[in-house]
Structure formats: structure tokens, C-alpha cells
DSSP file (Angstrom, degrees, kcal/mol; ACC not computed):
  #  RESIDUE AA STRUCTURE BP1 BP2  ACC     N-H-->O    O-->H-N    N-H-->O    O-->H-N    TCO  KAPPA ALPHA  PHI   PSI    X-CA   Y-CA   Z-CA
    1    1 A T              0   0    0      0, 0.0     2,-0.2     0, 0.0    40,-0.2   0.000 360.0 360.0 360.0 133.1  -23.2    2.1  -12.1
    2    2 A C        -     0   0    0     40,-0.1     2,-0.3    38,-0.1    40,-0.2  -0.645 360.0-149.4 -96.6 154.4  -21.9    5.6  -11.7
    3    3 A S  B     -a   42   0A   0     38,-0.8    40,-3.4    -2,-0.2     4,-0.0  -0.775  21.8-129.6-116.9 162.9  -24.0    8.7  -11.6
    4    4 A S  S    S+     0   0    0     -2,-0.3     2,-0.4    38,-0.2    41,-0.1   0.462  96.1  64.7 -87.7  -2.1  -23.4   12.3  -12.7
    5    5 A V  S    S-     0   0    0     39,-0.0     2,-0.9     2,-0.0    -2,-0.2  -0.966  92.8-115.3-122.4 137.2  -24.5   13.5   -9.3
    6    6 A E        +     0   0    0     -2,-0.4     2,-0.3    36,-0.1    36,-0.1  -0.606  52.9 158.4 -74.9 108.9  -22.8   12.7   -6.0
    7    7 A E    >   -     0   0    0     -2,-0.9     3,-1.2     1,-0.1    -4,-0.1  -0.924  52.7-126.0-130.5 153.3  -25.3   10.6   -4.2
    8    8 A T  G >  S+     0   0    0     -2,-0.3     3,-1.9     1,-0.2    -1,-0.1   0.752 106.7  71.6 -69.6 -21.9  -25.1    8.1   -1.3
    9    9 A S  G 3  S+     0   0    0      1,-0.3    -1,-0.2    31,-0.0    -3,-0.0   0.702  91.0  59.8 -67.1 -16.7  -26.9    5.6   -3.5
   10   10 A N  G <  S+     0   0    0     -3,-1.2    31,-1.4    -5,-0.1     2,-0.3   0.261  92.1  91.2 -91.5  11.4  -23.7    5.4   -5.6
   11   11 A S  E <   +B   40   0A   0     -3,-1.9     2,-0.3    29,-0.2    29,-0.2  -0.817  49.2 167.3-108.4 147.9  -21.7    4.2   -2.6
   12   12 A A  E     -B   39   0A   0     27,-2.1    27,-3.6    -2,-0.3     2,-0.4  -0.988  34.7-109.9-152.8 155.9  -21.1    0.7   -1.4
   13   13 A H  E     -B   38   0A   0     -2,-0.3     2,-0.5    25,-0.2    25,-0.2  -0.735  21.5-159.9 -88.0 136.6  -19.0   -1.3    1.0
   14   14 A A  E     -B   37   0A   0     23,-2.7    23,-2.2    -2,-0.4     4,-0.1  -0.976   5.7-172.7-114.2 117.0  -16.2   -3.5   -0.4
   15   15 A H  S    S-     0   0    0     -2,-0.5    -1,-0.1     2,-0.3     3,-0.1   0.795  76.9 -21.5 -85.5 -28.7  -15.2   -6.0    2.2
   16   16 A R  S    S+     0   0    0      1,-0.5    17,-2.6    15,-0.1     2,-0.3   0.441 125.3  14.4-146.3 -37.1  -12.2   -7.6    0.5
   17   17 A E  E     -D   32   0B   0     15,-0.2    -1,-0.5    17,-0.0     2,-0.4  -0.960  50.3-151.8-147.5 162.2  -12.4   -7.0   -3.2
   18   18 A L  E     -D   31   0B   0     13,-2.3    13,-3.2    -2,-0.3     2,-0.5  -0.999  11.2-151.7-137.5 133.6  -14.1   -4.9   -5.9
   19   19 A F  E     -D   30   0B   0     -2,-0.4     2,-0.4    11,-0.2    11,-0.2  -0.936  16.0-172.2-110.5 124.0  -14.6   -6.0   -9.5
   20   20 A L  E     -D   29   0B   0      9,-3.0     9,-3.1    -2,-0.5     2,-0.4  -0.935   8.5-167.8-119.5 138.6  -14.8   -3.3  -12.1
   21   21 A H  E     -D   28   0B   0     -2,-0.4     2,-0.7     7,-0.2     7,-0.2  -0.993   6.5-159.1-125.3 128.6  -15.7   -3.6  -15.8
   22   22 A F  E >>> -D   27   0B   0      5,-2.9     4,-2.4    -2,-0.4     5,-0.7  -0.918   1.7-163.0-109.0 110.9  -15.1   -0.7  -18.2
   23   23 A K  T 345S+     0   0    0     -2,-0.7    -1,-0.1     1,-0.2    58,-0.1   0.828  84.8  61.7 -63.6 -34.3  -17.4   -1.1  -21.3
   24   24 A Q  T 345S+     0   0    0      1,-0.2    -1,-0.2     2,-0.1    -2,-0.0   0.876 120.2  23.6 -63.1 -37.4  -15.4    1.3  -23.5
   25   25 A S  T <45S-     0   0    0     -3,-0.5    -1,-0.2     2,-0.2    -2,-0.2   0.677  96.9-128.6-100.0 -21.3  -12.2   -0.8  -23.3
   26   26 A G  T  <5 +     0   0    0     -4,-2.4    52,-2.7     1,-0.3     2,-0.3   0.533  63.0 138.6  79.8   6.2  -13.7   -4.2  -22.5
   27   27 A F  E   < -D   22   0B   0     -5,-0.7    -5,-2.9    50,-0.2     2,-0.4  -0.612  38.1-161.2 -86.7 143.8  -11.2   -4.5  -19.6
   28   28 A S  E     -DE  21  75B   0     47,-2.6    46,-2.5    -2,-0.3    47,-1.9  -0.983   9.7-168.2-122.1 138.7  -12.2   -5.9  -16.2
   29   29 A W  E     -DE  20  73B   0     -9,-3.1    -9,-3.0    -2,-0.4     2,-0.4  -0.902  13.2-149.5-125.4 150.5  -10.2   -5.2  -13.1
   30   30 A V  E     -DE  19  72B   0     42,-2.6    42,-2.4    -2,-0.3     2,-0.5  -0.990  12.0-163.1-120.6 131.8  -10.2   -6.6   -9.6
   31   31 A I  E     -DE  18  71B   0    -13,-3.2   -13,-2.3    -2,-0.4     2,-0.4  -0.959   4.3-157.6-116.9 128.4   -9.1   -4.4   -6.7
   32   32 A F  E     -DE  17  70B   0     38,-3.2    38,-2.3    -2,-0.5     2,-0.3  -0.871   5.8-163.3-108.5 138.6   -8.2   -6.0   -3.4
   33   33 A F  E     - E   0  69B   0    -17,-2.6    36,-0.2    -2,-0.4     3,-0.1  -0.907  23.4-139.9-120.3 147.2   -8.3   -4.0   -0.1
   34   34 A S  S    S+     0   0    0     34,-1.5     2,-0.3    -2,-0.3    35,-0.1   0.614  90.6  11.3 -79.6 -12.3   -6.6   -4.9    3.3
   35   35 A E  S    S-     0   0    0     33,-0.2     2,-0.1   -21,-0.1   -21,-0.1  -0.956 101.4 -67.4-154.4 169.0   -9.8   -3.8    5.1
   36   36 A T        -     0   0    0     -2,-0.3    19,-2.0   -23,-0.1    20,-0.5  -0.393  54.7-173.4 -64.3 135.1  -13.4   -2.8    4.4
   37   37 A V  E     -BC  14  54A   0    -23,-2.2   -23,-2.7    17,-0.3     2,-0.6  -0.904  27.8-122.7-128.1 157.2  -13.7    0.4    2.4
   38   38 A L  E     -BC  13  53A   0     15,-3.0    15,-1.5    -2,-0.3     2,-0.4  -0.906  31.4-157.1 -96.7 122.6  -16.6    2.6    1.3
   39   39 A V  E     -BC  12  52A   0    -27,-3.6   -27,-2.1    -2,-0.6     2,-0.4  -0.866   9.8-172.6-106.6 133.6  -16.5    3.0   -2.5
   40   40 A H  E     -BC  11  51A   0     11,-3.4    11,-3.2    -2,-0.4     2,-0.4  -0.994   3.0-165.6-128.9 130.8  -18.1    5.9   -4.3
   41   41 A C  E     + C   0  50A   0    -31,-1.4   -38,-0.8    -2,-0.4     2,-0.3  -0.950  14.9 162.6-118.9 132.0  -18.4    6.2   -8.0
   42   42 A I  E     -aC   3  49A   0      7,-2.4     7,-3.3    -2,-0.4     2,-0.6  -0.995  33.8-127.7-146.2 148.5  -19.2    9.4   -9.9
   43   43 A Q  E     - C   0  48A   0    -40,-3.4     2,-0.5    -2,-0.3     5,-0.2  -0.871  22.7-174.5 -96.7 125.8  -19.0   10.6  -13.5
   44   44 A E  E >   - C   0  47A   0      3,-2.7     3,-2.1    -2,-0.6     2,-0.3  -0.942  64.3 -48.5-121.5 107.3  -17.2   14.0  -13.8
   45   45 A G  T 3  S-     0   0    0     -2,-0.5    -2,-0.0     1,-0.3     0, 0.0  -0.548 123.1 -23.8  65.7-126.9  -17.3   15.3  -17.4
   46   46 A G  T 3  S+     0   0    0     -2,-0.3     2,-0.3    -3,-0.1    -1,-0.3   0.335 123.1  91.9 -95.4   6.7  -16.2   12.3  -19.5
   47   47 A N  E <   -C   44   0A   0     -3,-2.1    -3,-2.7     2,-0.0     2,-0.5  -0.747  66.9-139.2-106.6 149.2  -14.3   10.6  -16.7
   48   48 A V  E     -C   43   0A   0     -2,-0.3     2,-0.5    -5,-0.2    -5,-0.2  -0.922  20.6-162.2-101.3 127.0  -15.4    8.1  -14.2
   49   49 A V  E     -C   42   0A   0     -7,-3.3    -7,-2.4    -2,-0.5     2,-0.6  -0.947   4.8-168.0-113.8 126.6  -14.0    8.8  -10.7
   50   50 A I  E     -C   41   0A   0     -2,-0.5     2,-0.4    -9,-0.2    -9,-0.2  -0.963   8.6-176.7-116.6 119.2  -13.9    6.0   -8.1
   51   51 A R  E     +C   40   0A   0    -11,-3.2   -11,-3.4    -2,-0.6     2,-0.3  -0.879   2.1 179.0-113.5 145.9  -13.1    7.1   -4.6
   52   52 A F  E     +C   39   0A   0     -2,-0.4   -13,-0.2   -13,-0.2    -2,-0.0  -0.997   5.8 177.7-145.2 151.1  -12.7    4.9   -1.6
   53   53 A K  E     -C   38   0A   0    -15,-1.5   -15,-3.0    -2,-0.3    -2,-0.0  -0.990  40.2 -89.9-148.0 150.7  -11.9    5.3    2.1
   54   54 A P  E     -C   37   0A   0      0, 0.0   -17,-0.3     0, 0.0   -18,-0.1  -0.289  25.5-143.3 -60.2 145.4  -11.6    3.0    5.1
   55   55 A V  S    S+     0   0    0    -19,-2.0   -18,-0.1     2,-0.1   -42,-0.0   0.805  75.1  90.6 -78.5 -31.4  -14.8    2.4    7.0
   56   56 A E  S    S-     0   0    0    -20,-0.5     3,-0.1     1,-0.1   -21,-0.0  -0.164  91.8 -93.2 -62.7 158.3  -13.0    2.3   10.3
   57   57 A E        -     0   0    0      1,-0.2    -1,-0.1     0, 0.0    -2,-0.1  -0.299  60.8 -75.3 -63.6 157.0  -12.5    5.4   12.4
   58   58 A P        -     0   0    0      0, 0.0     2,-0.4     0, 0.0    -1,-0.2  -0.239  52.6-122.7 -55.6 145.0   -9.2    7.2   11.8
   59   59 A R        +     0   0    0      1,-0.1    -3,-0.0    -3,-0.1     0, 0.0  -0.739  32.3 173.1 -96.8 138.5   -6.3    5.4   13.5
   60   60 A F        +     0   0    0     -2,-0.4     2,-0.3     3,-0.0    -1,-0.1   0.340  48.8  97.8-124.5   4.5   -4.1    7.2   16.0
   61   61 A H  S >  S-     0   0    0      1,-0.1     3,-1.5     2,-0.0    -2,-0.0  -0.747  71.0-133.1 -98.4 144.4   -1.9    4.4   17.2
   62   62 A E  T 3  S+     0   0    0     -2,-0.3    -1,-0.1     1,-0.3    -3,-0.0   0.718 104.9  59.4 -68.8 -19.7    1.6    3.8   15.9
   63   63 A D  T 3  S+     0   0    0      2,-0.1    -1,-0.3     0, 0.0     2,-0.1   0.473  80.8 111.3 -87.9  -0.3    1.0    0.1   15.5
   64   64 A D    <   -     0   0    0     -3,-1.5     2,-0.3     1,-0.1    -5,-0.0  -0.432  65.3-129.4 -70.5 147.1   -1.9    0.6   13.1
   65   65 A Q        -     0   0    0     -2,-0.1     2,-0.1     1,-0.1    -1,-0.1  -0.685  16.1-113.1 -99.9 152.4   -1.4   -0.4    9.5
   66   66 A D        -     0   0    0     -2,-0.3     2,-0.3     1,-0.1    -1,-0.1  -0.377  41.4 -92.1 -74.0 158.0   -2.0    1.6    6.4
   67   67 A L        -     0   0    0     -2,-0.1     2,-0.5   -34,-0.0    -1,-0.1  -0.585  42.3-151.7 -68.6 129.3   -4.7    0.7    3.9
   68   68 A I        -     0   0    0     -2,-0.3   -34,-1.5    -3,-0.1     2,-0.4  -0.927  12.5-172.2-109.5 128.9   -3.2   -1.6    1.3
   69   69 A V  E     -E   33   0B   0     -2,-0.5     2,-0.4   -36,-0.2   -36,-0.2  -0.982   3.2-174.7-123.7 128.7   -4.7   -1.6   -2.2
   70   70 A R  E     -E   32   0B   0    -38,-2.3   -38,-3.2    -2,-0.4     2,-0.4  -0.978   5.4-164.8-122.7 137.5   -3.7   -4.0   -4.9
   71   71 A V  E     +E   31   0B   0     -2,-0.4     2,-0.4   -40,-0.2   -40,-0.2  -0.971   8.7 177.0-125.1 135.5   -5.1   -3.8   -8.5
   72   72 A A  E     -E   30   0B   0    -42,-2.4   -42,-2.6    -2,-0.4     2,-0.6  -0.999  34.5-117.2-138.7 141.6   -4.9   -6.5  -11.2
   73   73 A L  E     -E   29   0B   0     -2,-0.4   -44,-0.3   -44,-0.2     3,-0.1  -0.666  30.9-178.4 -72.8 119.6   -6.2   -6.7  -14.7
   74   74 A A  E     +     0   0B   0    -46,-2.5     2,-0.3    -2,-0.6   -45,-0.2   0.795  66.2   3.3 -91.8 -32.3   -8.7   -9.6  -14.6
   75   75 A N  E     -E   28   0B   0    -47,-1.9   -47,-2.6     1,-0.1     3,-0.3  -0.917  45.8-169.6-159.4 125.4   -9.7   -9.7  -18.3
   76   76 A N  S    S+     0   0    0     -2,-0.3     9,-0.2   -49,-0.2   -49,-0.1   0.363  93.6  39.2 -98.7   5.0   -8.6   -7.7  -21.3
   77   77 A C        +     0   0    0      1,-0.1    15,-2.7     4,-0.1    -1,-0.2  -0.420  65.7 147.0-148.8  65.8  -11.4   -9.0  -23.5
   78   78 A T  S    S+     0   0    0    -52,-2.7   -51,-0.1    -3,-0.3   -52,-0.1   0.896  82.5  21.7 -72.2 -41.8  -14.6   -9.2  -21.4
   79   79 A D  S    S-     0   0    0    -53,-0.2    -1,-0.2   -56,-0.1   -53,-0.1   0.638  99.5-118.6-103.5 -18.5  -17.1   -8.4  -24.1
   80   80 A G  S    S+     0   0    0     10,-0.3     6,-0.1   -54,-0.2   -54,-0.0   0.528  85.3 107.9  90.4   6.5  -15.3   -9.3  -27.3
   81   81 A F        +     0   0    0    -58,-0.1   -55,-0.1     4,-0.0    -4,-0.1   0.641  45.7  94.7 -93.6 -15.5  -15.4   -5.7  -28.6
   82   82 A N    >>  -     0   0    0      1,-0.2     4,-2.3   -57,-0.1     3,-0.8  -0.678  57.5-162.1 -83.5 110.5  -11.8   -4.6  -28.3
   83   83 A P  T 34 S+     0   0    0      0, 0.0    -1,-0.2     0, 0.0     5,-0.1   0.708  86.1  57.9 -67.8 -18.6  -10.1   -5.3  -31.6
   84   84 A L  T 34 S+     0   0    0      1,-0.1    -2,-0.0     3,-0.1     3,-0.0   0.809 122.4  19.7 -78.8 -29.5   -6.6   -5.1  -30.1
   85   85 A Y  T <4 S+     0   0    0     -3,-0.8     2,-0.4    -9,-0.2    -1,-0.1   0.549 107.6  80.4-119.6 -11.7   -7.2   -7.9  -27.5
   86   86 A C     <  -     0   0    0     -4,-2.3     2,-0.7    -6,-0.1     3,-0.4  -0.847  69.1-135.8-105.9 134.9  -10.1  -10.0  -28.8
   87   87 A T  B >  S-F   90   0C   0      3,-0.6     3,-1.6    -2,-0.4    -3,-0.1  -0.788  83.3 -21.3 -90.8 117.8   -9.8  -12.6  -31.5
   88   88 A H  T 3  S-     0   0    0     -2,-0.7    -1,-0.2     1,-0.3     0, 0.0   0.797 119.4 -63.7  55.9  33.1  -12.6  -12.4  -34.0
   89   89 A G  T 3  S+     0   0    0     -3,-0.4    -1,-0.3     1,-0.2    -2,-0.1   0.699 100.0 136.9  70.2  19.3  -14.9  -10.6  -31.6
   90   90 A V  B <   -F   87   0C   0     -3,-1.6    -3,-0.6    -9,-0.0   -10,-0.3  -0.873  50.9-129.5-103.1 126.1  -15.0  -13.5  -29.2
   91   91 A P        -     0   0    0      0, 0.0   -13,-0.2     0, 0.0     3,-0.1  -0.258  37.8 -85.1 -67.0 159.6  -14.7  -12.7  -25.4
   92   92 A N        -     0   0    0    -15,-2.7     2,-0.3     1,-0.1    -6,-0.0  -0.304  57.2 -86.4 -61.8 149.3  -12.2  -14.6  -23.3
   93   93 A D     >  -     0   0    0      1,-0.2     4,-2.3    -3,-0.1     3,-0.4  -0.426  36.2-147.2 -61.1 117.7  -13.4  -17.9  -21.9
   94   94 A E  H  > S+     0   0    0     -2,-0.3     4,-2.7     1,-0.2     5,-0.2   0.831  95.2  56.3 -61.8 -34.6  -15.2  -17.0  -18.6
   95   95 A S  H  > S+     0   0    0      2,-0.2     4,-1.8     1,-0.2    -1,-0.2   0.888 109.9  45.7 -66.9 -36.6  -14.2  -20.2  -16.9
   96   96 A K  H  > S+     0   0    0     -3,-0.4     4,-2.1     2,-0.2    -2,-0.2   0.893 112.6  50.7 -70.7 -39.5  -10.5  -19.5  -17.5
   97   97 A V  H  X S+     0   0    0     -4,-2.3     4,-2.7     1,-0.2    -2,-0.2   0.921 109.3  51.3 -62.5 -43.0  -11.0  -15.9  -16.4
   98   98 A Q  H  X S+     0   0    0     -4,-2.7     4,-2.7     1,-0.2    -1,-0.2   0.890 108.2  51.6 -63.3 -39.3  -12.7  -17.1  -13.2
   99   99 A K  H  X S+     0   0    0     -4,-1.8     4,-2.0     2,-0.2    -1,-0.2   0.906 111.2  48.4 -61.7 -40.9   -9.8  -19.5  -12.5
  100  100 A Y  H  X S+     0   0    0     -4,-2.1     4,-2.5     2,-0.2    -2,-0.2   0.921 111.9  48.1 -65.3 -44.7   -7.3  -16.6  -12.9
  101  101 A V  H  X S+     0   0    0     -4,-2.7     4,-2.8     1,-0.2    -2,-0.2   0.898 110.2  52.9 -63.5 -40.4   -9.4  -14.3  -10.6
  102  102 A D  H  X S+     0   0    0     -4,-2.7     4,-2.3     2,-0.2    -1,-0.2   0.903 109.3  49.4 -60.5 -40.8   -9.5  -17.1   -8.1
  103  103 A L  H  X S+     0   0    0     -4,-2.0     4,-1.0     2,-0.2    -2,-0.2   0.924 111.8  48.0 -63.9 -45.1   -5.7  -17.4   -8.2
  104  104 A L  H >< S+     0   0    0     -4,-2.5     3,-0.7     1,-0.2     4,-0.3   0.926 112.3  49.9 -59.6 -44.8   -5.4  -13.7   -7.8
  105  105 A T  H >< S+     0   0    0     -4,-2.8     3,-1.1     1,-0.2    -2,-0.2   0.886 105.9  55.1 -63.5 -40.2   -7.8  -13.7   -4.8
  106  106 A S  H 3< S+     0   0    0     -4,-2.3    -1,-0.2     1,-0.2    -2,-0.2   0.733 115.6  39.3 -67.9 -20.2   -6.0  -16.6   -3.1
  107  107 A H  T <<        0   0    0     -4,-1.0    -1,-0.2    -3,-0.7    -2,-0.2   0.282 360.0 360.0-110.3   9.3   -2.8  -14.6   -3.2
  108  108 A A    <         0   0    0     -3,-1.1    -1,-0.1    -4,-0.3    -2,-0.1   0.485 360.0 360.0 -77.9 360.0   -4.1  -11.2   -2.4
């Protein structure tokens, strides 16, 4: 849940992945990180802003790797409300969605 005020309570650690659901579109996304990150969510005007940064101290060695972020659409009809992607107002089968997310996770 995002807040309209920047607070530490809106921050959380994501150790490998983050699952986001946007009620307005009915879309759910999965974000994969190469390392643990601190995720911060805030509402600015009508927009939701999600910021993240590595938890580790800044790296100064040339053999250090950059943070790698991968994003995938996990479900385009999570709630059944999106008339463009949902058939007769029925959400996608959760067991099939979970199998797809598991496949994405195993190859992330």
C-alpha cells in the first residue's frame, strides 16, 4: 500500500522478487532483482511512484556487478474488471497464473 506522505513505514526489503498489483488496470507484475533492495512506494498526485535501491553499501571495486532488474507481466486479468483482457468479467485462473509466475521465477 502506498501513502501520500513519504514515510519509512512504506518501505520494505525485497530479497529476490516483488509482486505488484494495480487495481485500476487489473494487471499484476513481478519484478526480479539480482540482490536485496529497499523498495519505497509513494503516491505523488495521481501517480504511484515506486523507488528501489540496493541495500548493500555502495560498491567501489571494478569487479562488482550492477543491480539487474527484470520485470514481467504476471497477470493481465487479476480481478476480472478489465473489459479489454477479461472474458465475461472472470479473472484468470489463479492456478495457471501461479504456474506461469513459478516458470518466470525459475528463469529469473
